[in-house]
Each structure stands twice: as C-alpha cells, then as structure tokens.
C-alpha positions as CSV (number, residue, x, y, z in Angstrom):
1,X,-0.4,-0.1,0.3
2,X,1.4,3.2,-1.1
3,X,-0.4,6.9,0.1
4,X,0.3,10.0,-1.1
5,X,-0.4,13.2,1.0
6,X,-0.4,16.6,-0.1
7,X,-0.8,18.6,3.6
8,X,-1.8,22.5,3.7
9,X,1.3,23.9,5.9
10,X,4.7,24.1,5.1
11,X,6.8,22.3,8.3
12,X,4.3,21.6,11.1
13,X,1.5,19.2,8.9
14,X,4.8,17.1,7.5
15,X,5.6,16.5,10.9
16,X,2.4,16.0,12.5
17,X,1.2,13.4,9.4
18,X,4.4,11.5,9.3
19,X,3.6,10.9,13.3
20,X,0.4,9.7,12.5
21,X,1.1,7.8,9.9
22,X,3.7,5.7,11.7
23,X,1.4,5.4,14.9
24,X,-1.2,3.9,12.6
25,X,0.7,2.4,9.6
26,X,3.8,1.3,11.2
27,X,4.8,-1.0,8.5
28,X,5.2,2.2,6.0
29,X,8.0,3.7,5.5
30,X,8.7,7.3,4.5
31,X,10.0,8.5,1.1
32,X,11.4,11.8,0.6
33,X,10.6,12.1,-3.0
34,X,7.6,10.2,-5.4
35,X,10.5,8.4,-7.0
36,X,11.4,6.5,-3.8
37,X,8.0,5.0,-3.4
38,X,7.9,1.5,-4.0
39,X,6.1,-1.4,-2.0
40,X,4.7,0.1,1.4
41,X,5.6,3.9,1.5
42,X,3.9,6.8,2.1
43,X,4.8,10.6,0.5
44,X,4.1,13.6,1.9
45,X,4.2,17.0,0.4
46,X,3.9,20.7,1.4
47,X,1.0,22.5,-0.2
48,X,3.0,25.8,1.1
49,X,-0.3,27.5,3.0
50,X,-3.3,28.5,2.0
51,X,-4.2,29.5,-0.9
52,X,-0.9,28.0,-2.3
53,X,-2.2,24.4,-2.2
54,X,-4.7,24.9,-4.4
55,X,-2.1,25.3,-7.5
56,X,-0.8,21.8,-5.8
57,X,-3.1,20.0,-6.5
58,X,-3.0,19.5,-10.1
59,X,0.9,19.0,-9.8
60,X,0.1,15.9,-7.3
61,X,-2.4,14.5,-9.7
62,X,0.4,14.8,-12.3
63,X,2.6,13.0,-10.1
64,X,0.7,10.5,-9.0
65,X,-0.4,9.3,-12.8
66,X,2.8,9.3,-14.0
67,X,4.5,7.2,-10.8
68,X,1.4,4.8,-11.1
69,X,2.3,2.8,-7.6
70,X,0.3,5.4,-5.3
71,X,-2.8,3.6,-4.1
72,X,-4.7,6.5,-2.0
73,X,-4.1,10.1,-2.3
74,X,-5.2,12.1,0.5
75,X,-5.7,16.0,0.9
76,X,-5.1,17.2,4.3
77,X,-6.3,21.4,4.7
78,X,-7.9,23.3,7.4
79,X,-11.8,22.7,6.8
80,X,-12.5,26.0,8.1
81,X,-10.5,27.5,5.2
82,X,-12.7,26.0,2.5
83,X,-14.9,23.3,1.9
84,X,-14.3,20.1,0.1
85,X,-16.9,20.8,-2.7
86,X,-15.3,24.2,-3.1
87,X,-11.8,23.0,-3.8
88,X,-12.9,19.8,-5.7
89,X,-14.8,22.7,-7.9
90,X,-12.3,24.6,-8.4
91,X,-9.5,22.6,-8.9
92,X,-10.8,19.7,-10.7
93,X,-13.2,20.9,-13.5
94,X,-10.9,21.0,-16.2
95,X,-11.3,18.2,-18.7
96,X,-7.2,17.6,-17.7
97,X,-8.1,16.9,-14.8
98,X,-10.9,14.7,-15.3
99,X,-8.8,12.9,-17.4
100,X,-6.4,11.9,-15.0
101,X,-8.9,11.2,-11.9
102,X,-10.6,8.6,-14.8
103,X,-6.9,7.1,-15.6
104,X,-6.4,6.6,-12.0
105,X,-9.8,5.1,-11.0
106,X,-10.1,2.5,-14.5
107,X,-6.1,1.6,-13.5
108,X,-7.7,0.4,-9.9
109,X,-10.3,-1.9,-11.5
C-alpha cells in the first residue's frame, strides 16, 4: 500500500502527519521523493499554505498518474478555510484533470 499526502502547511503538518502515519501504519516507510515510493511507502508534500495548496493539487495528480504506484491520495487542509466541494470544483473541473482522475480510477479496477 502506497499513500500520497498533500498537506496544507509548510512544516508542522508534514511532521504531524508523518508521526501519525507511523503510529497508524508502522509497516509503511517514508519516501523523501515520489520516485522512492515502492511497496509500503508514504509520501508527504507541502502545499505551502493557503491558498497556495490549490495550485499544488493538479501537480500532485500528475505525480500520481506518472508514477503509477500510489494507491491512495489524501488532501489534508483545515476545513475552516474552504469546503471540500469548493476545492474540488475549483481544481478538478478542467478536462485534463477529469481525464487524470479517470485514468487513476480505471487503473484500480
């Protein structure tokens, strides 16, 4: 199982989520880059805060499609700043991103 986390903040969230993942999934190893992700890894990338993380989501989708070994993608943001639906509407409404998501879903079937 390989996990990809896009976290909102620059420093704290990476530390907190890294510690939490080690606690919940002790068998997973942290990858410093997506290229290091093999079997049983997790990768955390910073979105560099609000509103910068919006522009990082399409890049993360491209990473996932290109790499091909990511099983689960998590976008971790403070809910008080935006609703998930607004976030998805803003970022994923382009045809290119819909096609990326379709590739990911079809590959999992």
